[in-house]
Every structure is written in structure tokens, then in C-alpha cells.
N, C-alpha and C positions, 0 to 999 in steps of 0.2 A: 504493500500500500504506500509506504514511504517512497519506494522506487517510482511509483506512478506519479507522485507529486513532484519529484525532482526531474523527471524525464522531460526533455525539450519537446514540445509539440511538433508534430510533423509539418504543420503549416508555418512554422517559424524557423526557416533555415539559418544556420550559423552565419554571422556576419563575416564578410571577407576581411582577412587580415593582411598586413604588409608582407608576412611570410608567404601567404598564398600568391600574392603578386610576384614576389621574387622567384618562387618555384616555377610559376607559369612562364615567366619571362626569361628563365635560365640565367638569373643574375643574383648578386648578393642582396641582402636586405639593405645594406648600406647604400647600394646604388639606387634602389627604389626611394630611400629616404632623401637622397640628394635631389632626385627629380621632383619629389613632392614638395620639398622646401625651396625649390627654385635655384639650386646651386648649378654652376656651369661646368664643373669638372666631371662631366659624363659625355661620352661621344654622341654625336647626333643620331647615329644608328641605334645605339642602346637606349637613348632617351625616347625615340619614337616607338621602339618595341615595348618599353615599359608603359608609355602612355596608352598604347593600344590595349594592353592587358588591363590597365586600370579601368578603361572605358568598358571593356567586355565584362569584367567581373564586378563593375560598379563599386569599386573600392572607394570608401570615404575615410580620409585620415581622422584619427581620434584627436580632436582639437585640444581637449584638455591636456592629454599627455604631451602633445606637440608643443603646447604653450609652456609647459614646465621646462622643456629643453631649449626652446628658442627664445623664451621670455617675451613672446609675441602672442597676442590673442586674436589679432586682426578684427577687433571689435571696438567700437567707440560708443560711449554712453551718451544719450540725449535726454536731458531732463527739462521738461516743459511744465508750465503751470496748469495746462489743460490740453487735451487731445481733440477737443470738439471744435468745429468751425473751420471756415476756409483759411483764416489766418494761419492756423497751426498746420492744416493739411498742405498748404502751399510751402510753408517753411520746411516741413518734413520732406516734401517732394524735392526741394533744392538740396537738402542735406543728403537724402538717399541717392540722388543721381550722382553727386560728387563722390560719395563714399563708394558706390559701386565701381566708378571709374578707377578707384585705387584698391579694388578688391577688399573692401572693408565691409563689415556688417554692423548693424545698429542694435543696441540694447536700449529700448525706449521706456521711459517711465514718466509719470505725471505726479506733481506735488500737490495738485488740487488747490493751489494757492495757500498752502499751509506750510509754515516754516518747519514744523516738526516732521511732516511727511517728506519734505524735501531732504532733510538731514537723514532720515531713514533710508530713502532711495539712494542717496550718495553712499551710505555705508554698505548697502546691499550690492552696489556696483564695484566696490573695491576688490581688486584682484581679478576682476572679470573683464575690465576694459583697459585700453591703452591710454585713453584720454576722455575728457568730458566736454560736452557742449551744454551750457546751462542758460536757459532763459528764465529769469526770475525777477519780474518787475518789483516785487516786494522784498527782495533780498537786502538784508542788513549786515552789519559787521559780524554778528553772531553766526548768521547763516554762511557767510563767507569763510569763517573759521572751520566749518565742517568739511571744506574742500581740502583733501589731502595735498600737501605741498608737493609731494612726489608724483602726483598724478597730473599730467598736463591738462589744463582747462582753458576754455575760451568762453567768455560770457557774451550773450546776445541781449541787447536792449535791457541791461540790468544796471542798477544803481551801484556800481562798484568803483567808480572813479577811474583814473588813468594809471593806476599802479599795477594792473593786471591786464592780460590780453583780452580785448573785448571789441565787439562790433555794435554799432548803434544806428538807429534812425534819428535824423535831426527833426524830431517832433517840434521842437521850439521854433526852428527856422521855417518849417513847413507851415506852422500856425500863423506866423507873422506874414508869410507870403499870401496866405488865404485872406487874412484881414486886409492886407494891402490891396489885393485884387478887388475885394468888395468895396473898399473906399474908392478905388479908381473907377468903379462902375456907378458911383454916385450915391451909394448907401451911407446913411449918416447914423442910424440907430441899429447897431449890430449886437445881437445877443449871442451868447455862447452856451451850448449844452455840453457840460463837462462830463468826464468819466469819473470813476471812483477817486476819492481824495487820497487813498493810499497807493495809487498806481502811478508808476514813474512816467509812462507815456501821457497819462491824463494830466499829471502835474505840469509836464513840459508844454503841452498844447495849451493849457489854460494860461500858463505864464507867457507864452508867445502871443496869445490873444490879448492879454491885458497890456503888455508892453507895446505891441504894435498899435493898439487902439489909442494909447496915450501919445504915441509918436505921430500918428496920422490924423487923429481927431482929438486934439487936446481938450476940447470942451465936452467931449462925450463921456458919459458915465458907463462903466462896464456893467453888463447884466448877465449874470451867470446862474444857470439852473443846473443842479447836480443830477447826473444820470449814472448809469452803471454799464454802459457799452452794449446794451441790448435794445431792440426796437421798441419794446414795451415802455421803457423809460423815456425813449425819444418821443413816443406817442403822448405820454403824460406831459412831457415838457412842451410839446406842440399845443396841447389843449390849454396849458397854462399861458403860454405866450399869445395864443390866439384870442384869449379872453381879456388881454390887457388893453387899457386905454391910457395913452396912445399905444398902439402896437408897434413893435420894432419892424423895420423894413427889411431886415436880413437876419438869418440865423446861421451860425457856423457851429456844426456839431463835431464833437471830438472823434467820432468815427462814423462810417457810412450807415451802420445799422440804426443808430439813433437818428441820423438824418432821414432815413427812410421812414422811421416811426413818425417823425415830424411831418413828412409829406402826407402820410395817412391821416394824421390829426387835422391838418389844414384842409384836406379834402372833405373830411367829415363835417368840418365847420363851415364849408362853403367859401373858404379863403383860397384865392387863386395863386398858384405858384407858376411862374415868377411874377405875375401881374401885380398881386397885392403884397407879396413877401418873397424874398429870395431864400433859398436853402442850399447849404453846402455841407460837405462831409470831409472825411479823411480816411484813406486806405485804398480807395478804388477797387472794391470787391467787384466780382463779375456782375452781380445784380445791378450795380450802379448805372451801367449802360443800358439797362432794360426796363427800369422803372420809368414812369411818365409823370412829370418831365424827367429827362435823363439828368442824372445828378452830376453837378460840378464837384470835384473832390481833389484831394492830394493823393497821388499814386505813390505807393510804397513798394520797392522792388524786393518782395519777400523771398522769392525763389533765389535771386542773386545773393541775398543776404545769407541764406542757408548754405549755398555753394561756397561763398567766401569764408564762412565760419569753418567749414571742413578743411579748406585749404590752409587756413591759419592754424588749425589744430594739428594738421599733419606736420607743419613746420615745427610746432612746439614739441611734438612727439619725437621727431627725427633728431633734433639737436637742442634740447632745452638748456643744456649746460654750456653750449658754445655761443649762444646768442648774447652779445654784449648788452649791458643795461641801457645803452643809448639806442639800441635797435628798435625795430617796430614791435618787438615782442610785448612791451609794456605800454604801447600806444593804443589809442582808441581809433578804429577805422569807422568813419561816419558816412552813412548814405543819406544823400539829400533827396527829399521827396520831389515829385513832379506835379505841377498844377495841371489838371485836366479840365478844361472849360467846356461845359456842355450847356444844357438848357435852363437848369434850375436857378442860376444866379441872375437871370434877367439880361444876359448879354446877347446882343445880336451875334450871329455866327460870323466870325471874322473871315476875311478872304484868306485862303490857304497860302497865298504867296506873300502875305505881309502880316505875320503874327508876332506880337511882342513876346520875347522870351527872357524876362529878367531872372536873375538868380533868385533862389528862395531866400537868400540872406538879405536883410533889410538894407536899402540904400544902394544896391548894386543892380545895374540893368544891362542887359545884353540883347539888343534887338537883332534877330535873325529870322529869315523865312523858315517855315516848317511845313512840310507836305504831309498832311494827314486829315482824317475826317474830324478829329477833335483839335481844338487849340490847346497845345500843351506847353507848359513852362517847365523846362527840365533843369534839375540841379545836377551836380557832379559828385562823383565819389571823391572824398577828401584825400584818400590814399589809395595807391594801386592795391590793390588787394589781390495776389490781389486779395490783399488780405480780406477775409470775410469774417464777420462776426455772426455767429448763430444766436438766435434768441431762445435757445433751449432753457437756460436758467440764468437768472441774474448773477448767481454765485459763480457759475462757470465763466461768464464773460468778464467778471471782475478780475480774472487771473491774467488777462491779456497784457 
């Protein structure tokens, strides 16, 4: 009876081992190991024969055992505040495509916007990954201390300063560009639907709104309604703004989902957009081009951000000890958003041969023609190196 319990079922054949491959290819185990690990000291003929046997026997190297020998796991950890919504799916798409090009795999986890869960996820990844990509808008000094100094890490859009390797979106500059655009279109009373108070992106976009409003319309008073990055909060803000007397003539929402919520609220109230009020967002999610009116917004290059983060992490993994302190290792690489002008801001569609393209940074203008269906004001990447918000829950979107 005990023999029956320990006997291997006939339907589960024994896994192919490196010894099986060596025997079938008529070579030593060491030769197979060299081929599997990418070493070059094997003749082309022998290498080809071993590869053919590996394919025929469907041999899969034991990664755990292999990592003990090579000190490589070929896995990078990705820690995000949430996995739901187009912002994160686009970021993961960029990370994954760049990782696959380097034959790396991803170990993905979510902190759910909780510092304790983030710390637990980091501890669980220790010894399993060669490096970490961390997006944590709520990260503080205590959370940063959880990152093992011996594990290379790159931070994305996190409040970590310039002492560690990081990549960021210039939310502050993008917000200033949007307010400046609305002022240039003649809007005088501009309201802002902000994101959560404890979110880094939200803080920077509200700061940009306030500073540009003070610079461009010194006599105007800021009007900020707090949202949480989901369309329901945008809808509530739109209802509140629509009931005001006098009513603002433009609304800049901190992300597209809240802007779309505002559009729905104004439609329900019989307030015409852009005839009675302009509405703009931030992110340029795919839906922004399909709502009516089409949404003017700031485009964020999320896929490119993910790819650049992987490239930066690979550099960190390859030679962390050889990079001088003055190198780009401890610098912040900043992506500047791109203003995409559509219908909702009240702008007449500009001629495609003569479109203004000022930088997103205040006070800098660069007029050049742009050939496209939208009028776009493009920023630049500060160093060589479409986001969507889902309305599933307010808590989930707060992690953005």
C-alpha cells in the first residue's frame, strides 16, 4: 500500500535532466551546461547538436539550482501600488517588452497603497530577483529603508529625491502648461479637480496649477475641489462646480478619469462643453479621444517610461559598484508630458501647418509646425535615457 502511494503515476513522466541531454547528444554534462549558460567555449557543431537535443527532449534548466551557481536569477521584481487600470497595464507593457528583449522575467506584486504591504512584498522578493522597479507615490523614508542596499533598485514616479536612481513624470510642469494653455484661450476662472492629498502626482499637479495661475492670472483666486482619481469623484466635482454662481469657465482635472466624470456631470446638468465651460485632463488615456467632446489633456509616455526604467535597472545590475557618484546613477530622469489639444477646451482646430509648440516649462516657447490630427505641444526627455484610470474603486485609484 505504501508502495502504491510513492509510485510515480504513469501519466507523469520523469522530467528531462541535463544528464539525459548529455547522453543523447554524446557529450559531457559540462558541455551541455556551457551551452545552457551561454558560454562560447563549445564548437558550433557541438552547440547545434546539443540545442537540437534540448528542443527534442524539451529540456528546461532548473532555474533555482542554476541561480545558486551563476548568482543570476534572470528575474526582476516590479512593485506597483495597484495592478488595475490602463495606467498600470501600459506601464507593465513597457516594462515587459524591454525585459523580454534582455531575456528577463518579471516577478510582479502590488502594495495596494499600503506601506506595510509594500515592505512585505520587498522582503518576499529578496533572493529571488536581481533588481527592483518600484512605483510608490506614497513612499516615505521608512519605506525606502526597506529596500535592501545590495539589491539594485530604480524608482518610478516616487517621492525619493535625487539620491537614488529614479525616473519621473514632470507633473508640475505639465500642470503649468495646461493652465497656461487655458489662459491663452481666454479662460479667466479656472478650477482644479485635484487627486488625493497624499499622492505625489496629485500634489505636483495641484502645485503646478496654483503656481501657474498666480503667474498668468495674478488677480484670480484658485478653486480646488478634492477628488480621488476616479470618474465618480470627477462627477461629484462637476455637479458641485456646475451649481456654483458664478460658475468657472474652465476646469482642469488632475487626471482624465475625473475629467470624464466632469463631462458626464455637465451633460446631466445641461451645461455645454466647451460652449459654457471648458474641461481638460491629464494622462491621455485611450478613452480621451473617444468621448464627446474629445478631451484636451496632457499625454504621459507611460510605455516609454517602463522601457526606460528597465534599461536603467539593467545598468544598475550590471555594474553598481563601478558607477561613479557623479554619474547618472543617482540622477532623476524626467519625462515631460505633451499637451494634446482636442475639442473640450473650446479651441478652434488649428491649421496643421502652423501649430504652436511651447515647452511645458513655464516661460519657454518653441513655435514649430506639427503634422497630425491633434494639436500637440510636446516636451522633451530631460536625459537620454496612455495612462488610464479605472473607476473600479476609489481606494484602488488613490494608489496611482
